[in-house]
C-alpha positions as CSV (number, residue, x, y, z in Angstrom):
1,X,220.8,175.9,78.3
2,X,219.9,172.8,80.3
3,X,216.3,171.9,81.0
4,X,214.7,172.8,84.3
5,X,215.1,170.1,86.9
6,X,218.4,168.8,85.5
7,X,220.9,166.9,87.6
8,X,222.9,169.9,88.6
9,X,219.8,171.8,89.8
10,X,218.6,168.7,91.7
11,X,222.0,168.5,93.4
12,X,222.1,172.2,94.3
13,X,218.5,172.2,95.7
14,X,219.2,169.0,97.7
15,X,218.5,169.6,101.4
16,X,222.0,168.3,102.3
17,X,223.7,170.7,99.9
18,X,221.6,173.6,101.2
19,X,222.5,172.7,104.8
20,X,226.2,172.6,103.9
21,X,226.0,176.0,102.2
22,X,224.2,177.4,105.3
23,X,226.9,176.1,107.6
24,X,229.6,177.7,105.3
25,X,227.7,181.0,105.4
26,X,227.6,181.0,109.2
27,X,231.3,180.0,109.4
28,X,232.2,182.7,106.9
29,X,230.4,185.3,109.0
30,X,232.2,184.1,112.1
31,X,235.5,184.4,110.3
32,X,234.8,187.9,109.1
33,X,233.9,188.8,112.7
34,X,237.1,187.4,114.0
35,X,239.0,189.5,111.6
36,X,237.9,192.6,113.5
37,X,240.0,191.5,116.6
38,X,243.7,192.5,116.2
39,X,244.8,189.9,118.8
40,X,243.2,187.1,116.8
41,X,244.6,188.4,113.5
42,X,248.1,188.7,114.9
43,X,248.0,185.0,116.0
44,X,245.7,183.3,113.5
45,X,245.4,185.9,110.7
46,X,246.9,183.8,108.0
47,X,244.6,180.8,108.8
48,X,241.5,183.0,108.9
49,X,242.2,184.6,105.6
50,X,242.9,181.3,104.0
51,X,239.6,179.9,105.3
52,X,237.8,183.0,104.1
53,X,239.3,182.6,100.6
54,X,238.4,178.9,100.5
55,X,234.8,179.5,101.4
56,X,234.6,182.4,98.9
57,X,235.7,180.1,96.1
58,X,233.3,177.4,97.2
59,X,230.5,180.0,96.7
60,X,232.0,181.0,93.4
61,X,231.9,177.3,92.2
62,X,228.3,177.0,93.4
63,X,227.4,180.2,91.5
64,X,229.0,178.9,88.3
65,X,227.1,175.6,88.6
66,X,223.8,177.5,89.1
67,X,224.6,179.6,86.0
68,X,225.4,176.4,83.9
69,X,222.2,174.7,85.2
70,X,219.9,177.6,84.8
71,X,221.2,179.5,81.8
72,X,219.0,182.6,81.2
73,X,216.6,181.4,83.9
74,X,219.3,182.3,86.4
75,X,218.7,186.0,85.9
76,X,215.0,185.8,86.3
77,X,215.3,185.3,90.0
78,X,216.2,188.4,92.1
79,X,218.0,186.3,94.7
80,X,220.3,184.9,92.0
81,X,221.2,188.4,90.8
82,X,221.9,189.4,94.4
83,X,224.1,186.3,94.9
84,X,226.0,187.1,91.6
85,X,226.6,190.7,92.7
86,X,227.8,189.9,96.2
87,X,230.1,187.1,95.1
88,X,231.5,189.1,92.2
89,X,232.2,192.1,94.6
90,X,233.8,189.7,97.1
91,X,236.2,188.2,94.5
92,X,237.0,191.6,93.2
93,X,237.7,192.8,96.7
94,X,240.1,189.9,97.4
95,X,242.1,190.8,94.3
96,X,242.4,194.6,95.0
97,X,243.7,196.8,97.7
98,X,240.5,198.8,98.2
99,X,239.7,198.4,101.9
100,X,236.2,199.8,101.5
101,X,235.5,197.2,98.9
102,X,236.7,194.4,101.2
103,X,234.1,195.4,103.9
104,X,231.3,194.4,101.5
105,X,232.3,190.8,102.0
106,X,230.0,190.7,105.0
107,X,227.1,191.0,102.5
108,X,227.7,187.3,101.8
109,X,225.9,186.6,105.1
110,X,222.7,187.9,103.4
111,X,222.8,185.0,101.1
112,X,221.4,183.0,104.0
113,X,218.1,184.7,103.1
114,X,218.1,182.9,99.7
115,X,218.8,179.5,101.3
116,X,216.2,179.4,104.1
117,X,212.6,179.0,103.0
118,X,211.4,180.7,106.2
119,X,213.6,183.7,105.5
120,X,212.3,183.8,101.9
121,X,208.7,183.8,103.2
122,X,209.5,186.6,105.6
123,X,211.2,188.8,103.0
124,X,208.3,188.1,100.6
125,X,205.9,189.2,103.2
126,X,207.8,192.5,103.9
127,X,207.9,193.1,100.1
128,X,204.2,192.8,99.9
129,X,203.8,195.2,102.8
130,X,206.3,197.8,101.5
131,X,203.8,200.0,99.5
132,X,201.5,200.3,102.5
133,X,204.5,200.9,104.8
134,X,205.7,203.7,102.6
135,X,202.2,205.3,102.6
136,X,202.0,205.1,106.4
137,X,205.6,206.5,106.6
138,X,204.5,209.6,104.6
139,X,201.5,210.1,107.0
140,X,203.9,209.7,110.0
141,X,206.4,212.2,108.5
142,X,203.7,214.8,107.9
143,X,202.2,214.4,111.4
144,X,205.7,214.5,112.9
145,X,206.6,217.7,111.0
146,X,203.4,219.4,112.0
147,X,203.8,218.5,115.6
148,X,207.4,219.7,115.7
149,X,206.4,223.1,114.3
150,X,203.5,223.5,116.8
151,X,205.8,222.4,119.7
152,X,208.6,224.8,118.6
153,X,206.2,227.8,118.4
154,X,204.4,226.9,121.6
155,X,207.2,225.9,123.9
156,X,210.4,226.9,122.2
157,X,210.8,230.3,123.9
158,X,211.1,228.8,127.4
159,X,212.5,225.3,126.7
160,X,215.7,224.5,125.0
161,X,214.5,221.0,123.9
162,X,212.0,222.8,121.6
163,X,214.1,225.8,120.7
164,X,214.4,224.9,117.0
165,X,212.6,222.8,114.5
166,X,215.4,220.1,114.5
167,X,215.5,220.0,118.3
168,X,211.7,219.7,118.4
169,X,211.8,216.9,115.9
170,X,214.4,215.1,117.9
171,X,212.5,215.6,121.2
172,X,209.3,214.4,119.7
173,X,211.0,211.4,118.3
174,X,212.1,210.5,121.8
175,X,208.6,211.0,123.1
176,X,207.2,208.8,120.3
177,X,209.5,206.0,121.4
178,X,208.5,206.5,125.1
179,X,212.0,207.7,126.0
180,X,212.0,209.8,129.2
181,X,208.3,210.8,128.5
182,X,207.6,211.8,132.1
183,X,210.8,213.8,132.5
184,X,210.5,215.7,129.3
185,X,206.8,216.5,129.7
186,X,207.2,217.6,133.3
187,X,210.0,219.9,132.3
188,X,207.8,221.6,129.8
189,X,204.8,221.7,132.1
190,X,206.8,223.8,134.6
191,X,206.6,226.7,132.3
192,X,203.5,225.7,130.4
193,X,201.0,224.0,132.8
194,X,198.6,223.1,130.0
195,X,201.2,221.4,127.8
196,X,199.5,218.0,128.5
197,X,196.8,219.1,126.1
198,X,199.4,218.8,123.3
199,X,201.4,215.8,124.6
200,X,198.6,213.4,125.3
201,X,196.9,213.7,121.8
202,X,200.4,213.5,120.2
203,X,201.2,210.2,122.0
204,X,197.8,208.8,121.2
205,X,198.0,209.6,117.5
206,X,201.7,208.9,116.9
207,X,202.6,206.0,119.2
208,X,199.3,204.2,119.8
209,X,197.7,204.6,116.4
210,X,200.1,205.2,113.5
211,X,202.9,203.0,114.7
212,X,200.5,200.2,115.4
213,X,199.4,200.4,111.7
214,X,202.9,199.3,110.8
215,X,202.5,196.1,112.8
216,X,199.0,195.4,111.5
217,X,200.1,195.9,108.0
218,X,203.0,193.5,108.3
219,X,200.8,190.9,110.0
220,X,198.2,191.2,107.2
221,X,200.9,190.9,104.5
222,X,202.2,187.7,106.2
223,X,198.7,186.2,106.2
224,X,198.3,187.1,102.6
225,X,201.7,185.6,101.7
226,X,200.8,182.4,103.6
227,X,197.5,182.2,101.7
228,X,199.3,182.7,98.4
229,X,201.8,179.9,99.3
230,X,198.9,177.6,100.2
231,X,197.2,178.4,96.9
232,X,200.3,177.6,94.9
233,X,200.7,174.3,96.7
234,X,197.0,173.4,96.0
235,X,197.4,174.5,92.4
236,X,200.5,172.3,92.0
237,X,198.7,169.4,93.6
238,X,195.7,169.9,91.3
239,X,197.9,170.3,88.2
240,X,196.5,173.8,87.6
241,X,198.7,176.7,86.5
242,X,198.9,179.3,89.2
243,X,198.4,183.0,88.4
244,X,198.6,186.2,90.5
245,X,194.8,186.5,90.9
246,X,194.1,183.0,91.8
247,X,192.7,182.4,95.3
248,X,191.9,179.3,97.3
249,X,188.2,179.8,96.7
250,X,188.7,180.2,92.9
251,X,190.8,177.1,92.9
252,X,188.2,175.1,94.8
253,X,185.5,176.3,92.5
254,X,187.5,175.3,89.4
255,X,188.0,171.9,91.0
256,X,184.3,171.5,91.7
257,X,183.5,172.4,88.1
258,X,186.0,169.8,86.8
259,X,184.4,167.2,89.1
260,X,180.9,168.0,87.9
261,X,182.1,167.7,84.3
262,X,183.7,164.3,85.0
263,X,180.5,163.1,86.8
264,X,178.3,164.2,83.9
265,X,180.6,162.4,81.5
266,X,180.4,159.2,83.6
267,X,176.6,159.5,83.7
268,X,176.5,159.7,79.9
269,X,178.7,156.7,79.6
270,X,176.3,154.7,81.8
């Protein structure tokens, strides 16, 4: 296994190399899109398939170089495992007659997420927010189910859109998205004049409160991820090993303590 920062890794992480790989990813996605047009395939199908195969094997060579350069370190990164899986499936699909397997070639476009630093940051932020998003999703599902049962029992006898639990859930999902809110509520209020006592609190709770929690959670996770990235950069600049509980304040305090120690040593030397 080669050491970290070897020549192969340096070459692969070079900005020009990454730019070339990004262009190839976009070109590959364009080729796969063109293959969905029968007219283009009848005229240029052979050229498109050849270009697709060439790009695939360029990615395969890049993957092999990353394996040689990283050794066991290669499999410590989730993006590397993702790349390995996608490219392996793509090569297997090109050598078999399974059409369903061939369609997975479009997953190669997702490799763009492992090349762009901005995309990495965004995915990292979403990953940090995922536990909170799942909690909010559970709350949303419970409230959604309760509302569907209430609407079905209250309005289902006279309105087909609430005649069953599934129809109620679909209608309430439309309302939550603001789709035909006035039309749907006015239809129900023709037979139930006081139905607004249900719809207004429902919209306030579901659309204006719970859904906005998703946005707030994602924004907060992005701020947290940005702070962690800044802390890593400061720790690297200061020559301090970064850990998961390190914050900028802790890092600054450790730097101040180190400066005090150096100042006190200088005073003793004087």
